[in-house]
Structure formats: structure tokens, C-alpha cells
C-alpha positions in Angstrom: -1.2 -10.0 10.9 -4.5 -8.5 10.0 -6.3 -9.7 6.9 -8.8 -7.7 5.1 -12.3 -8.5 3.8 -13.6 -6.7 0.7 -16.8 -4.7 1.5 -18.4 -3.0 -1.4 -20.2 0.4 -0.9 -21.7 3.2 -3.0 -22.1 0.8 -5.9 -24.2 2.3 -8.6 -26.9 0.4 -10.5 -29.0 1.1 -13.6 -32.4 0.1 -12.5 -34.5 3.1 -13.3 -37.9 2.7 -15.0 -39.1 5.5 -17.3 -41.4 7.0 -14.5 -38.5 7.2 -12.0 -36.2 8.7 -14.6 -38.7 11.4 -15.4 -39.2 12.2 -11.7 -35.5 12.5 -11.2 -35.2 14.9 -14.2 -38.0 16.9 -12.7 -36.3 17.0 -9.2 -32.6 17.5 -9.9 -32.2 19.4 -6.6 -33.2 16.4 -4.5 -30.7 14.1 -6.1 -28.0 16.8 -5.6 -29.0 17.1 -2.0 -28.8 13.4 -1.5 -25.3 13.3 -2.8 -24.3 16.2 -0.6 -25.6 14.3 2.4 -23.6 11.2 1.4 -20.5 13.3 1.1 -21.1 14.7 4.6 -21.7 11.2 5.9 -18.4 10.0 4.5 -16.6 12.9 6.1 -18.1 12.1 9.5 -17.3 8.4 9.1 -13.6 9.3 8.4 -13.6 11.4 11.6 -15.0 8.4 13.6 -18.5 9.8 14.2 -20.4 6.7 13.0 -23.7 7.8 14.6 -23.7 11.1 12.7 -22.5 9.4 9.5 -25.4 6.9 9.7 -28.0 9.6 10.3 -26.8 11.6 7.3 -26.8 8.5 5.2 -30.4 7.6 6.2 -31.4 11.1 5.1 -29.7 10.5 1.8 -31.6 7.2 1.3 -34.9 8.9 2.2 -34.2 11.6 -0.5 -33.5 9.0 -3.1 -36.7 7.2 -2.2 -38.7 10.4 -2.6 -37.8 10.6 -6.3 -38.0 6.8 -6.9 -34.2 6.6 -7.6 -33.9 2.9 -7.1 -30.2 3.0 -8.0 -29.5 5.7 -5.4 -31.5 3.8 -2.7 -29.7 0.5 -3.3 -26.2 2.1 -3.3 -27.2 4.2 -0.3 -28.4 1.1 1.6 -25.1 -0.6 1.0 -23.3 2.4 2.4 -25.6 2.6 5.4 -25.2 -1.1 6.1 -21.4 -0.7 6.2 -21.8 2.2 8.7 -24.1 0.1 10.8 -21.8 -2.9 10.6 -18.9 -0.7 11.7 -20.9 0.5 14.7 -21.7 -3.2 15.5 -25.4 -2.8 14.9 -25.6 -6.1 13.1 -29.4 -6.4 12.9 -29.7 -3.0 11.2 -26.8 -3.8 8.8 -28.5 -7.0 7.8 -31.7 -5.2 7.0 -29.9 -2.6 4.9 -27.9 -5.1 2.9 -30.9 -7.3 2.5 -33.1 -4.5 1.1 -30.2 -3.4 -1.3 -30.0 -7.0 -2.5 -33.8 -7.3 -3.0 -34.0 -4.0 -4.9 -31.2 -5.1 -7.2 -32.7 -8.5 -7.8 -36.1 -7.0 -8.8 -34.4 -4.7 -11.2 -32.3 -7.5 -12.8 -29.0 -5.8 -11.8 -26.8 -8.8 -11.1 -23.7 -6.7 -10.3 -25.5 -4.8 -7.6 -27.1 -7.9 -6.2 -23.6 -9.3 -6.0 -22.3 -6.4 -4.0 -25.1 -6.8 -1.5 -24.5 -10.6 -1.3 -20.8 -9.9 -0.7 -21.5 -7.4 2.1 -23.9 -9.9 3.7 -21.1 -12.4 3.6 -18.8 -10.2 5.6 -21.6 -9.6 8.2 -22.3 -13.3 8.8 -18.6 -14.2 8.8 -18.0 -11.7 11.5 -20.8 -13.4 13.4 -18.9 -16.7 13.1 -21.0 -18.5 10.5 -18.3 -19.3 7.9 -20.5 -21.7 5.9 -23.2 -19.1 5.4 -20.5 -16.5 4.6 -19.1 -18.9 1.9 -22.6 -19.2 0.4 -23.0 -15.4 0.2 -19.5 -15.0 -1.3 -20.0 -17.7 -3.9 -23.4 -16.2 -4.9 -21.6 -12.8 -5.1 -18.9 -14.3 -7.4 -21.5 -15.9 -9.7 -23.6 -12.7 -10.0 -20.5 -10.5 -10.4 -19.2 -12.7 -13.2 -22.6 -12.6 -14.9 -22.9 -8.9 -14.6 -19.3 -8.1 -15.4 -18.9 -6.4 -12.0 -15.2 -6.8 -11.8 -14.6 -4.9 -8.5 -17.3 -7.2 -6.8 -15.6 -10.2 -8.4 -12.3 -9.2 -6.9 -13.8 -8.7 -3.4 -15.6 -12.0 -3.5 -12.5 -13.8 -4.6 -10.6 -12.1 -1.8 -13.1 -13.1 0.8 -13.2 -16.7 -0.3 -9.4 -16.6 -0.1 -9.6 -15.5 3.5 -11.9 -18.4 4.4 -9.5 -20.8 2.7 -6.6 -19.2 4.6 -8.4 -19.6 7.9 -9.2 -23.2 7.1 -5.5 -23.9 6.3 -6.1 -24.4 2.5 -3.1 -22.3 1.5 -3.2 -23.4 -2.1 -6.8 -22.2 -2.6 -6.1 -19.0 -0.7 -3.2 -18.3 -3.0 -5.3 -18.9 -6.0 -8.1 -16.7 -4.8 -5.8 -13.8 -3.8 -3.9 -14.0 -7.0 -7.2 -13.9 -9.0 -8.4 -10.8 -7.0 -5.0 -9.1 -7.5 -5.1 -9.6 -11.2 -8.6 -8.0 -11.4 -7.5 -5.1 -9.3 -4.6 -4.4 -11.6 -6.8 -4.8 -14.7 -9.3 -2.2 -13.5 -6.8 0.1 -11.9 -8.1 -0.3 -8.3 -5.0 0.6 -6.3 -6.6 0.4 -2.9 -7.8 -3.1 -3.8 -4.4 -4.0 -5.0 -2.8 -2.9 -1.7 -5.3 -4.9 0.2 -4.7 -8.0 -1.8 -0.9 -7.6 -1.4 -1.3 -7.3 2.4 -3.4 -10.5 2.4 -0.8 -12.3 0.3 1.8 -11.1 2.8 -0.3 -12.8 5.6 -0.4 -15.9 3.4 3.3 -16.1 3.0 3.8 -15.4 6.6 1.6 -18.4 7.4 3.7 -20.5 5.0 6.9 -19.4 6.9 8.3 -17.4 4.0 9.3 -14.1 5.5 11.1 -13.0 2.4 8.0 -13.3 0.2 5.8 -11.8 3.0 8.0 -8.7 3.2 8.2 -8.4 -0.5 4.4 -8.3 -0.8 4.0 -6.0 2.2 6.6 -3.5 0.9 4.7 -3.4 -2.4 1.5 -2.6 -0.5 3.3 0.1 1.5 4.6 1.8 -1.6 1.1 1.9 -3.2 -0.4 3.3 0.0 2.3 5.9 0.3 1.5 7.1 -3.2 -2.3 7.0 -2.4 -1.6 8.9 0.9 -3.8 6.5 2.7 -2.6 7.1 6.3 -4.6 4.3 7.9 -3.5 1.8 5.3 0.2 2.9 5.8 -0.2 2.1 9.5 -1.5 -1.4 8.6 1.5 -1.9 6.3 4.0 -0.8 9.0 2.5 -3.0 11.7 2.6 -6.1 9.4 6.1 -5.4 8.2 7.4 -4.9 11.7 5.8 -8.2 12.9 7.3 -10.3 10.0 10.8 -8.8 10.5 10.6 -9.4 14.3 9.5 -13.0 13.8 12.2 -13.7 11.2 14.9 -12.1 13.4 16.0 -10.5 10.2 16.2 -6.9 11.3 14.7 -6.2 14.7 16.0 -2.6 14.8 14.2 -1.8 11.5 11.0 -3.5 13.0 11.2 -1.1 15.9 11.4 1.9 13.6 8.5 0.7 11.5 6.4 0.0 14.6 7.3 3.5 16.0 6.0 5.1 12.8 2.8 3.0 13.0 2.4 4.2 16.6 2.7 7.8 15.6 0.0 7.3 12.9 -2.3 5.6 15.4 -1.8 8.6 17.7 -2.6 11.0 14.9 -5.8 9.0 14.1 -6.8 9.0 17.8 -6.6 5.2 18.1 -5.3 5.1 21.6 -5.7 1.3 22.0 -3.6 0.6 18.9 -1.0 3.2 20.0 -0.7 1.7 23.5 -0.3 -1.8 22.0 2.4 -0.5 19.6 4.3 1.0 22.6 4.2 -2.3 24.5 5.5 -4.2 21.5 8.3 -1.6 20.9 9.4 -1.8 24.5 9.6 -5.6 24.4 11.6 -5.5 21.2 13.9 -2.8 22.6 14.6 -5.1 25.6 15.6 -7.9 23.2 18.0 -5.6 21.4 19.8 -4.5 24.5 22.9 -2.4 23.9 22.3 -2.5 20.1 18.9 -0.8 20.4 18.2 2.0 17.9 17.5 5.6 18.8 13.7 4.8 18.8 14.4 2.7 21.9 16.1 5.6 23.6 13.0 7.8 23.0 10.8 5.1 24.4 12.8 4.7 27.6 13.1 8.4 28.1 9.4 9.0 28.0 8.7 6.0 30.1 6.5 4.3 27.5 
């Protein structure tokens, strides 16, 4: 089951000196143009064109720099770093996150410094350095608490929980995920709440409690359906299907959930995920034999 790190982007900081504020007031068109570029960057990222998205984000950062909008630069660099990280350009992502952190530190914005520390943690964790990642996450947690940056605090707790889960410290992982979930609910972050519920589902799966895992995953699924987050719905369905299949509780239902996940992966153009879904469905259908549901008939008919 996939677990999810918390990456913080487009965080806004209040660092502006009087001179930069005056320059922004004198150049409202440039700030508006930067925000338009960021919106276009996000649209391209959602379509999977990370190269175009990064190019647009770089132009937005340049626009913010031209009017000395330190807040815009720092937030834009966090966004740029995430795009670079997604494109597996780790060196560029590290530079972007590092500059965002340094700008926030100079301006005394602990919340924004925390966001950058958290993002750096996700980067080094992906590179395999869990100790360094822990240091970044713990720094992020301290700074977030000092700056009352609740969303950053939730992400850092989540990421420390993932490290605990990977290390087999299930009690600490539970404590961290529960703390993050409480913050998400306090601030009304429904996307964060669903992420935390999925991670709690993974935790209970690790404990061998399929009932609790399914309960948390179904809660996440309900939230994501209301949010109409198609990619997250696919994650929920994959996780639910795997827990049901492992527990032998309802393999026919697992097949149906995995079929729905496959259809979403096809819609999103994720061919690799869809092909994996098909292989899993075929294996489960083979186990069901004569009691296989209609979804298995469709799989066999199309030769998938």
C-alpha cells in the first residue's frame, strides 16, 4: 500500500520590506502576470507536462524577483522545487528549496522556513538518507509550531510518522498520524485528512488489522469522492482492494474496486498503473474461479 509524504507548496509569507511593498503597489500588473503564470504552470503539471510547468513557474519566480516580492519568490521556489522533484531533477529541486528556506530565514518567517525544511526532508528521504530527512522534518516541526503554521506542522508530523512506520515503530507512527489528522480536521484541510487516513490505513494493515485498515480507507475514499479528486480516488480503490484481497474478506469486491481503479488510471493516461491493475485483476479472478464476478468476464473477454 502506498504511503504519502506531505509536500508543501505555494506557501505565502509576509516578508516584504517597505521598499518592496511600494514597488509592488507601483507594478500591480507584474504581480498579476506572475500569478497567471503560476496558474498555467499548475494546469500543465496536472496534464503531466512537467517541463512546460517548470518553465512557466521559473518565469513567475523571475517576475516576483523583478518587483522584490520576497513572499512570491519564496512560495514560487517551493512550487518550482516540487516540479523539479517530480521530474527527478534532484539537484535543481534542492537549490530551489534551499533558496526558499534561506529567504524565509532572513525575513524571520518561521512558518515559511518550516515549509522549505519539510520539502527538503522529502527530497533527501527519496534519496535514501532517512537520518537527514528526520533532521529536516524535526526542524520543520519546531519552526511550524513557533510560527503557528498548522498545515506545515501536520505535514511534518505525517512525514515523521512515515519514518517511524518504515522503522517498525508502529506506536510512534500512530501518534504522529493521529496528531496530523487532528490538525487537518482543525484547519479544515480535507485533502490532508484523506492523506492521513490513507496512511493510517497502511499502518493498520501493517498491524494485521484489516477491519481498521478498511475503515480508515473507506473514510478517505468518501472524502476524495466529495472533493472529486480522481487521482486520490484511484489510490483509495487500489489500497482498499489490496486489503480486502489479503484478508480474504471479499475478493469479488476487491476485483470491482481494482477494476474501477484501472479505469481511472486509463483515464489519467497512466498506462503502467493500468497494466498492473489488469494483471492483479486477472490473478484474483483466477482465484475466484466459478464464483468470479462480471468484472472477470469482461477481463477474460478482452484478453486482459
